[in-house]
N, C-alpha and C positions, 0 to 999 in steps of 0.2 A: 264562230263565236257564240258561246252560250248566253242566252238571254233570259231574264226573269219575267218577260211579258206574259201576262196571264192568258191562258187559253180557256175560252168558254165553250164547252161542248154543246152541241145542239140539243142533246137530251141530258139534262141534269137529273140526278137521282131524286125523285120526288119524295122518297122516304127518308132521306138524310135528315137527322135531327137538327141540323143547322137552320132549316127553314122555320121550325117552330121556335127554337130558342132565340133566334133573331127577333121574332115578334115579341117574345117575353122580355127580352132585353129592352126593347123600345117601350114596352109597357112599364117596366121597372123605373125607367127614366121619368116617364109621365107621372108615376106615383111620387117620385122624388120632387117634381115640380109642385105637386099638390101639397106635399109635406111642408115645403118651404113656404108656400102660401099661407099656411096656418100660423106661421110666425108673425104675420103682420097684426093679427088680432090682439095679441098681448102687448104689442109695442105702440099701437096707435089707440089712444083712449076713444072708446065709442065705436071703433071700426068692427063691423061684424064680417063674417066669412064671405057672404055674397059681394060685399063691397070690396073686400081685399082681393077677391078672385077677379073682379073687373079690372082693378088696377094691375094686379100681378101679370095678367095675360096680355098687357100692353107692352111689357118689357120685351126687348128684342132677343134676349138670351138670359141664361141664369147668372152670367157674370154682372149684368146690370142689376138683377134682383138682389144678388148677394151684396153688392155695393150699397144699394139703398138700405137694405136691412142693417148692414154694418153701421151706417150713419144713424139710423134709428136707435140701434143699441147704444151707440155712443151718447146720443142725446138724452136717453132715459137713464142709462146706468153708468155713464162715464167709461172708465177704463176697465171696469170689472170683468168683462168678457172679451176684452180686445185680443189677447193672446189666443184664446180658443177660436174666435171667429176668424182671425187671420188665417190660422192653419186649416180650419174647416172649409173656408172659402176656396183655398188652394186645391183642396181635395175635390170640391164641386167643379172647379175649373177643368181639372183633369178629366173628370167624368163627362163634362160638356164636349171636350174635344174628341173623346172616344165615341160618345153618342153620335156626333157628326159623321164619323167613319162608318159606324154601324148602319146609319140611315142611308147614306149616299153611296157606299161602295157596292160592287156587284158580286153576286154569287158566282163563283167559278173556281178554277184551279190555276196553279202556276207550275213552273218547271220544278219546283222543290216539293210539291205535295200531290198526293193521289186522292185524297179526300177533299170535300168541298170546304172552301174557305170564303171569307169576304175579301175581295181583292180590290185595289184602287182602280178607278177608271183609267183608261189610256192617257188622258191628258195630264194625269198626275204622276205618271210613271217615273219622272226624273226627280221627284221630291225625295230627299234621303230620309231614312228612318221609317218608311211607311211599309212595315211588314204586313202580310196578310193576317187576318183574324180568324182564329179557329173557333170551334164549338166551345173549347175549354176557355178561350179568351172571352167569349160572351157570357159564360157561366160566372167567371170572375167579375165581369162588369155587373152582372145582376147582384152578386153577393155585395159588392161595394155600394151599389145603390141602396140595398136593404139596410146596410150598416148606416148610411147617411139618413135614411128615412127614420130609423130608430132614434138617431141623435136629434133630428128635427122635432119629432113628437115629444121626446123627453124634455128637450129645451123649451119647447112651447108650454109645457106643464110648469116648468120652473119659473118661467117668466110671467105665468098667469096669477090669478088671485091667490094669496097665500092660504085662504080658507079651504081651497080645493086640496092643496097638499096636506093641510092638517087633517082633513077628512080621510085622505088616502093613507095617512101615516107618515108624519114628518121624518121620522128616523130613517125610513128606508130611502129617502130622497137625498140624504146628506152625501153619499158617494157620487150621485150625479151632479150635485152642486160642485163637488171637487173637480169632476171631469171638465165642467164648463168654465173652469178658471184656470185652465192649463192647455198647452199645446196638445192637440189630439193626433194620435198616430194611426196609420193604417198600413198593413193589417194591425188590428188590435192585439195586444199581448195575450198569450194564452192565460186563461184564468180570469181575465178582466170581464167586467159586465157586458162588454160589447163583443167578446170573442164568439165567433161561430165557426164550426168546422167548415172549411172551404167545400162548396158543392161540387160534386163530380157527376158526370153524365149518368152513370148507373144508379145514382142515389137521388136523382132529380125528383122532387115531390110533385104530385099533380098541381095544376094551377090554382085550385081552390085552397091549397095549403101554403101558398107562397108568401102571404103577408107576414111581415115580421111580428113576432109576439112579445108581449111584456111578460114579466115574471108570473103574473096571475093568470096567464093563458089568454088574455084579451088581446085582439088585434087592434090595429090603429083605426 
């Protein structure tokens, strides 16, 4: 009887890109946590980033953080951003589940793959729907984290002091105001402000170029 139990060779290929990209995926999620933390500053009068970070990192997970942020949004802005935040929080929740697999699964192979994948530990083998994660899956995870980071940083600017947006040019921010008052889709439609060509392994940029950029070329 054929089994999908993973086999973990004694000598795994040390040059397989999965090793490096797994670390980059974990780092992308950490950057997303940081971007979400920035949203506390414009929602709580007088709160500065060091204070926000102290509170934020006491949350058990991002689900708790997005829940509190949603309540703060409702308290300060009513239903204005309710539709956006509900859909965005669902996307964050999906990333959180995938992040747990990336962190806790083992590097190895299973009966269906010859290259390295992340495979679930033996004690989870009977859980349905837990397919191994490939390098392409990790790159897709990084792309989605970067998409969410861009949204967080833009949303933080929209929620901040109006004079800042006036200085930057109010007219260029109207499309972002529209985005934050409707359900957000992922992957974003081609041609939208948030669209990015999906990253492939052969086009992977060096780590120093991985931060998502704004239109003016400035990173977060």
